[in-house]
VOGU-3710 file (C-alpha; in Angstrom, 3 decimals, decimal comma):
1> mgkkkiviva> 134,720/3,356/88,228  133,524/6,793/87,057  131,714/9,067/89,518  128,524/9,049/87,478  128,422/5,234/87,408  128,939/5,089/91,146  126,092/7,543/91,746  123,692/5,577/89,529  124,533/2,229/91,099  124,238/3,701/94,591
11> avivlviaaa> 120,809/5,167/93,769  119,597/1,842/92,463  120,776/0,039/95,577  119,034/2,594/97,804  115,771/2,136/95,933  115,928/-1,639/96,223  116,624/-1,422/99,962  113,759/1,034/100,340  111,400/-1,414/98,624  112,549/-4,202/100,898
21> gggawyllgs> 111,885/-2,081/103,946  108,392/-0,940/102,973  109,514/1,907/100,683  107,059/0,823/98,011  105,033/3,822/99,195  107,298/5,872/96,962  107,204/3,474/94,064  103,424/3,145/93,885  102,057/6,624/94,243  102,553/8,388/97,567
31> gkvgagngdk> 101,179/5,681/99,781  97,532/5,715/98,725  97,282/1,982/99,284  95,924/2,091/102,769  94,735/-1,337/103,771  95,294/-0,450/107,386  93,795/3,028/107,460  90,144/1,932/107,562  89,172/3,233/104,112  86,512/1,183/102,344
41> vyveqvsslm> 84,181/2,079/99,494  80,740/0,645/98,779  80,274/-0,705/95,248  77,098/-1,731/93,439  76,605/-4,067/90,532  76,041/-2,334/87,218  72,978/-4,493/86,497  71,292/-3,374/89,735  71,927/0,270/88,912  70,409/-0,244/85,480
51> nggsgaqnry> 67,323/-2,093/86,756  66,693/-0,366/90,053  67,501/3,172/89,027  69,962/5,573/90,598  67,502/7,136/93,022  67,672/10,353/90,996  63,897/10,460/90,608  61,910/12,010/93,412  59,740/9,432/95,127  56,592/9,985/97,138
61> sgvvepqksw> 54,807/7,689/99,538  51,406/6,304/98,618  48,789/3,800/99,683  46,343/1,709/97,668  42,745/2,627/98,427  39,361/2,057/96,792  37,730/4,553/94,501  34,881/4,826/97,058  34,570/4,660/100,828  31,701/5,060/103,287
71> dvnkdgektv> 32,011/6,827/106,634  29,594/5,597/109,319  28,863/8,268/111,910  27,539/7,350/115,336  24,494/9,008/116,904  25,954/11,100/119,716  22,754/10,714/121,763  22,942/6,946/121,770  25,168/4,372/123,355  26,694/1,585/121,306
81> kevfvkegdt> 25,706/-1,719/122,825  27,491/-4,224/120,572  29,948/-4,141/117,642  29,641/-7,044/115,210  32,759/-6,454/113,056  36,438/-5,653/113,465  39,023/-3,871/111,328  39,894/-5,872/108,221  36,573/-7,733/108,057  34,865/-8,071/104,699
91> vevgtplfsy> 31,209/-7,005/104,668  28,353/-7,106/102,188  25,383/-4,787/101,746  23,138/-5,314/104,805  25,841/-6,857/107,042  25,224/-5,743/110,675  28,021/-3,464/111,849  26,974/-2,495/115,380  23,860/-1,946/117,495  22,745/0,707/119,961
101> dtdeiqdqia> 21,551/0,146/123,492  17,706/0,153/123,143  16,746/0,017/126,835  17,046/3,753/127,228  15,156/4,395/123,993  12,324/2,146/125,068  12,075/4,023/128,374  12,044/7,305/126,507  9,272/6,098/124,211  7,164/4,960/127,164
111> taklelegid> 7,619/8,329/128,888  6,777/10,216/125,712  3,559/8,223/125,241  2,494/9,043/128,802  3,141/12,705/128,089  1,109/12,418/124,888  -1,773/10,878/126,825  -1,596/13,750/129,299  -1,797/16,273/126,469  -4,918/14,518/125,114
121> neisdyynqi> -6,552/14,711/128,543  -5,558/18,341/128,784  -7,204/19,139/125,447  -10,343/17,262/126,475  -10,537/19,336/129,688  -10,171/22,517/127,669  -13,149/21,554/125,501  -15,225/20,823/128,588  -14,349/24,234/129,985  -15,489/25,899/126,785
131> etlkseraaa> -18,842/24,112/126,919  -19,327/25,195/130,520  -18,391/28,793/129,758  -20,776/28,922/126,827  -23,675/27,677/128,986  -22,925/30,229/131,677  -22,590/33,005/129,118  -26,068/32,205/127,750  -27,618/32,709/131,200  -25,525/35,759/132,084
141> sedmkfqytt> -26,540/39,410/131,823  -25,496/41,462/128,849  -22,766/43,124/130,905  -21,167/39,733/131,793  -21,317/38,111/128,326  -18,216/39,966/127,096  -16,185/38,592/130,006  -17,284/35,008/129,233  -16,393/35,494/125,587  -12,866/36,587/126,555
151> eiqsvetsik> -12,423/33,498/128,782  -13,628/31,191/126,015  -11,082/32,689/123,570  -8,269/32,170/126,094  -9,171/28,488/126,531  -9,313/28,050/122,751  -5,729/29,438/122,557  -4,649/26,893/125,158  -6,216/24,135/123,074  -4,186/25,204/120,022
161> qsqynkeskg> -0,985/25,182/122,088  -1,777/21,730/123,457  -2,556/20,437/119,971  0,831/21,726/118,804  2,514/19,978/121,746  0,662/16,820/120,852  1,911/16,903/117,271  5,483/17,541/118,414  5,333/14,707/120,910  3,957/12,430/118,219
171> veiarmeesl> 6,894/13,261/115,927  9,292/12,631/118,792  7,755/9,238/119,516  7,851/8,311/115,817  11,530/9,261/115,638  12,368/7,201/118,699  10,397/4,233/117,394  12,282/4,500/114,080  15,516/4,628/116,006  14,440/1,577/117,939
181> nnatvtseia> 13,699/-0,259/114,720  17,100/0,820/113,390  19,025/-0,024/116,516  21,235/-2,286/114,413  23,312/-0,364/111,809  24,009/-2,328/108,615  26,508/-1,712/105,810  25,319/0,198/102,785  28,187/-1,005/100,565  30,262/-4,134/100,005
191> giiksiseng> 33,805/-3,643/101,207  36,337/-3,951/104,000  36,262/-2,382/107,464  39,185/0,044/107,341  38,893/1,586/110,806  36,803/1,761/113,964  37,186/4,830/116,156  35,828/4,355/119,649  36,709/7,905/120,717  35,444/9,610/117,567
201> sdpytgeelp> 38,616/11,719/117,238  42,321/11,351/116,557  44,098/11,146/119,940  47,077/13,105/118,576  45,575/15,802/116,362  42,051/16,009/117,797  40,665/15,658/114,266  37,074/14,405/114,218  36,843/10,890/112,835  33,901/8,762/111,684
211> ymtvlavgdy> 32,955/5,889/113,971  33,638/3,422/111,175  35,041/3,616/107,652  34,195/0,969/105,068  36,359/0,751/101,918  34,393/-0,309/98,879  35,417/-3,384/96,914  36,184/-2,656/93,265  38,692/-0,608/91,298  41,606/0,735/93,294
221> rvkgtineqn> 43,412/4,023/93,148  46,594/5,242/94,822  46,552/8,131/97,242  49,917/9,898/97,363  51,273/12,432/99,821  53,424/15,429/98,899  54,673/18,364/100,943  54,159/21,996/100,093  57,727/22,402/98,836  57,228/19,814/96,081
231> iyavspetpv> 53,542/20,393/95,353  54,265/21,956/91,947  56,179/18,861/90,841  52,894/16,987/90,342  49,948/17,892/88,151  46,897/16,149/86,658  47,456/13,896/83,640  51,126/13,378/84,543  52,126/9,715/83,947  53,596/7,976/86,983
241> iirsridetq> 55,158/4,674/87,981  54,039/2,848/91,119  56,698/0,636/92,734  56,276/-2,027/95,365  58,203/-1,228/98,548  59,093/-4,907/98,878  60,211/-5,541/95,289  61,097/-2,386/93,339  61,141/-4,298/90,064  57,371/-4,816/90,446
251> twagkitevd> 55,699/-1,749/88,951  52,311/-0,433/87,845  51,549/2,431/85,466  49,022/5,200/85,987  48,417/8,922/85,815  47,634/11,651/88,311  43,952/12,580/88,272  43,778/15,133/91,094  46,029/17,224/93,322  43,956/18,258/96,340
261> tqnqiqnnnn> 45,445/21,491/97,667  42,244/22,359/99,534  42,438/19,567/102,100  45,668/19,599/104,055  46,581/16,266/105,650  46,349/16,554/109,399  48,892/14,404/111,187  51,965/14,596/113,348  54,291/13,094/110,765  55,103/16,390/109,079
271> yydggggeta> 58,835/16,925/109,100  60,493/19,950/110,669  62,440/22,301/108,471  65,278/22,600/110,980  65,095/26,391/110,956  62,308/27,915/112,975  60,839/24,553/113,916  57,879/24,991/111,583  56,257/22,008/109,918  55,802/21,583/106,187
281> skypfyield> 52,179/21,092/105,182  51,279/17,940/103,258  48,560/17,415/100,674  47,031/14,369/98,973  47,083/13,585/95,269  45,348/10,709/93,523  46,409/8,297/90,789  44,271/6,257/88,415  45,920/2,932/87,566  46,069/1,215/84,184
291> svdglilgqh> 45,912/-2,154/85,978  45,495/-3,217/89,614  46,676/-6,804/89,158  48,825/-7,826/92,119  47,940/-4,828/94,272  46,451/-5,266/97,737  44,027/-2,853/99,358  45,930/-0,801/101,929  49,324/-1,676/100,417  51,991/1,013/100,833
301> vliemdegqt> 53,846/1,887/97,621  56,358/4,337/96,141  55,380/6,875/93,471  57,710/8,435/90,917  57,161/10,459/87,766  57,386/8,343/84,608  60,420/9,612/82,702  60,985/6,427/80,764  63,152/4,796/83,425  61,385/1,449/83,056
311> etkegvwlye> 61,997/1,200/79,316  64,269/-1,693/78,371  67,524/-0,545/76,778  69,897/-2,737/74,839  73,422/-3,034/76,174  74,928/-1,402/79,231  73,662/2,000/80,331  74,901/4,048/83,298  73,668/7,235/84,917  76,032/10,070/84,081
321> syivkegdtg> 76,624/10,739/87,765  78,664/7,517/87,923  80,920/8,532/85,014  83,889/10,904/85,155  83,934/12,276/81,624  87,107/12,869/79,657  86,278/14,303/76,258  83,084/13,726/74,289  83,147/9,956/73,969  85,303/8,760/76,830
331> gyvwaednrk> 85,791/8,792/80,549  86,255/6,408/83,409  84,414/4,826/86,287  85,665/3,653/89,668  85,393/-0,114/89,316  86,213/-3,091/91,513  89,172/-5,089/90,179  89,826/-8,808/90,633  91,533/-8,122/93,976  88,406/-6,420/95,379
341> rlekrsvelg> 90,182/-3,079/95,120  89,100/0,094/93,381  90,613/1,098/90,057  89,989/3,704/87,399  88,380/1,842/84,522  88,263/3,609/81,160  84,909/3,434/79,381  83,854/4,283/75,845  80,585/6,225/75,717  77,867/5,830/73,116
351> eydaelgmyq> 74,364/7,323/72,975  73,102/9,756/75,618  69,533/9,728/76,981  68,935/13,303/78,112  65,637/12,518/79,849  67,186/9,861/82,074  70,669/11,322/82,174  72,198/7,991/81,078  75,060/7,058/78,768  75,354/3,890/76,744
361> iisgvteddy> 78,605/2,102/77,628  80,172/0,637/74,507  83,156/-0,868/76,296  84,899/-0,823/79,654  82,359/-2,379/82,023  79,717/-5,077/81,855  76,499/-5,649/83,780  78,378/-8,015/86,091  80,981/-5,431/87,163  80,773/-3,482/90,418
371> iafpmealye> 81,327/0,277/90,517  81,391/3,044/93,132  79,840/6,482/93,070  82,633/8,971/92,263  84,030/11,002/95,151  86,896/13,448/95,124  88,786/11,421/97,735  88,672/8,067/95,930  91,987/6,517/95,015  93,138/3,377/93,309
381> gvpavrdase> 93,714/0,425/95,601  91,124/1,283/98,257  89,226/-1,869/99,349  85,800/-2,269/97,711  82,926/-3,770/99,699  79,468/-4,842/98,587  77,844/-4,352/101,996  77,360/-0,664/102,810  77,390/-1,417/106,543  81,095/-2,303/106,278
391> vdyespmyse> 82,037/1,256/105,326  83,548/3,354/108,118  82,566/6,917/107,298  84,892/8,201/109,998  87,923/6,858/108,148  90,493/9,342/106,719  88,996/9,214/103,229  85,723/10,623/104,542  87,390/13,278/106,717  87,102/16,991/106,049
401> eggmqdggdt> 90,378/16,857/104,084  88,731/14,248/101,864  91,855/12,190/101,273  94,558/9,965/102,698  96,215/10,995/105,919  100,001/10,946/106,243  101,432/7,774/107,572  98,854/5,432/106,058  99,763/1,799/106,426  100,680/-0,246/103,405
411> setdilpegg> 99,705/-3,781/102,651  102,114/-6,391/101,460  99,747/-7,257/98,649  99,730/-3,636/97,501  103,485/-3,193/97,100  103,727/-5,124/93,828  101,968/-4,724/90,501  99,168/-7,170/89,871  100,590/-10,627/89,318  104,052/-9,811/90,704
421> dmqedgmlpe> 105,743/-12,115/93,206  108,345/-11,170/95,765  111,720/-12,861/95,283  113,509/-13,967/98,368  116,781/-12,458/97,222  115,694/-9,401/95,289  112,344/-8,173/96,762  111,202/-7,494/93,179  108,651/-9,017/90,813  109,930/-11,943/88,906
431> gegmqdgnml> 112,192/-10,856/86,076  111,991/-7,157/86,941  114,594/-4,745/88,288  115,259/-1,018/88,721  117,112/1,413/86,528  117,259/5,143/87,286  114,256/4,749/89,577  112,247/2,894/86,926  111,372/-0,758/86,455  113,781/-2,544/84,097
441> pegegmqdgn> 112,520/-4,446/81,071  111,763/-8,084/81,615  114,928/-10,143/81,871  117,116/-7,495/83,444  117,858/-7,326/87,116  120,324/-6,871/89,923  123,030/-9,169/91,163  124,863/-8,338/94,350  123,531/-4,824/94,098  124,885/-4,280/90,559
451> mlpeggelpe> 123,029/-3,785/87,290  123,161/-6,654/84,778  122,469/-6,543/81,060  119,856/-8,884/79,724  121,101/-12,391/80,378  124,462/-11,016/81,550  126,515/-11,997/84,580  129,159/-10,165/86,544  132,714/-11,380/86,378  133,835/-13,398/89,326
461> sgdiesqdag> 135,594/-10,376/90,798  132,312/-8,472/90,747  134,121/-5,411/89,417  131,547/-3,362/87,646  134,241/-1,223/85,954  134,962/-4,135/83,659  131,541/-3,592/82,069  131,210/-1,061/79,313  128,408/1,356/78,619  126,507/-1,250/76,686
471> dgletepeva> 126,069/-3,449/79,729  123,012/-1,674/81,040  124,513/1,504/82,636  124,550/4,810/80,906  127,672/7,015/80,987  127,636/10,685/80,349  130,349/12,488/78,419  132,874/14,157/80,666  132,386/17,890/80,980  135,461/19,967/80,378
481> e> 136,521/21,908/83,379
//
């Protein structure tokens, strides 16, 4: 046997032995089939990405509220005796809300009336004094008349002061009697009791609060919240989409009517910037809805700018962030194959929606396929999971190196191409063999460690020298020494 033939046959035998002993790491791409290394990648169905959006739009929190509300302030000088409603109750115009304690008011009225009676007696005494002084002045000498006149003028001044006190006391009594008649506070609007504040202030911020707030029944609006860093992203007349937090496919359309930068929201939910520990200020903005059907007063919702993301598109569309482009009309996505493993799946691109950042997919994936968000460390064969909680983000693929670590385990199912079966005698897919480190065409294989031509057999002696160059082994011309 020539030296070159011996070298080739020996190399083939080594490769086959390596495959049998787990050397498929070499054959299938540097061992990036790591079933035992903990790598898993979360995949999402294409249809859900199309319908639910990619999350690329900024979203703001909001709450459904009425166009009008009524704040009921409590008289600080009175004591609430009884409350007739609770939060969430529906009230009509004239519904009793709460009543004041009237015992104290009644006592105050009685005392004030006694004081008023005393003032009347005081004024009457002053008039009697004037009459007496006038009589005495008439009988007095000319030298004494001036003194009597001065005394009479002083008493007249006292009468005017008493009359003023009488009028003031009368107003005070009238006010208390009106308060007594209005001891029961009734609702001025039809609506729902939103809140009742016993303390009159927010226990966390100290902000002064009304005793009760009644939300009017009628047309709703949405009150959104935005922080100072994003405040310029919203402006009046901007169309928006309102999404239910429970079912994101349920939406309402509207437009921003007001951005209130003059009234900062006071609460302790402002986030910290992580730098100097300062909080970001938040401000309200308001949305007028095209329809309120299905909305509930007080319902919490999500707000996003309307960029056409709810428009129905024909065919399959994907956000460009999920596509690794190759040329103008092609690229690939990381898709789940039929073994629940990740593979590069070529896609043909069609139209491009610049506003949404989406490509039409002409071929390559369907709405029923599952794909992963591209990462630099992804590799073919990594297990794909549809439950994000199954992903171990401390696995090698998510390490700082961003790739497979040396020594990754291999899985028996990953050694062979899809559909290949291990043969008990050859450790190779059915009908396949090795030649010069490459898979042989179907029908060629090894027998007793030697290369066979298609359908060929070794002679009984097993002497490979008896085979010529046309039997599946290449010979090189001898080089002259």
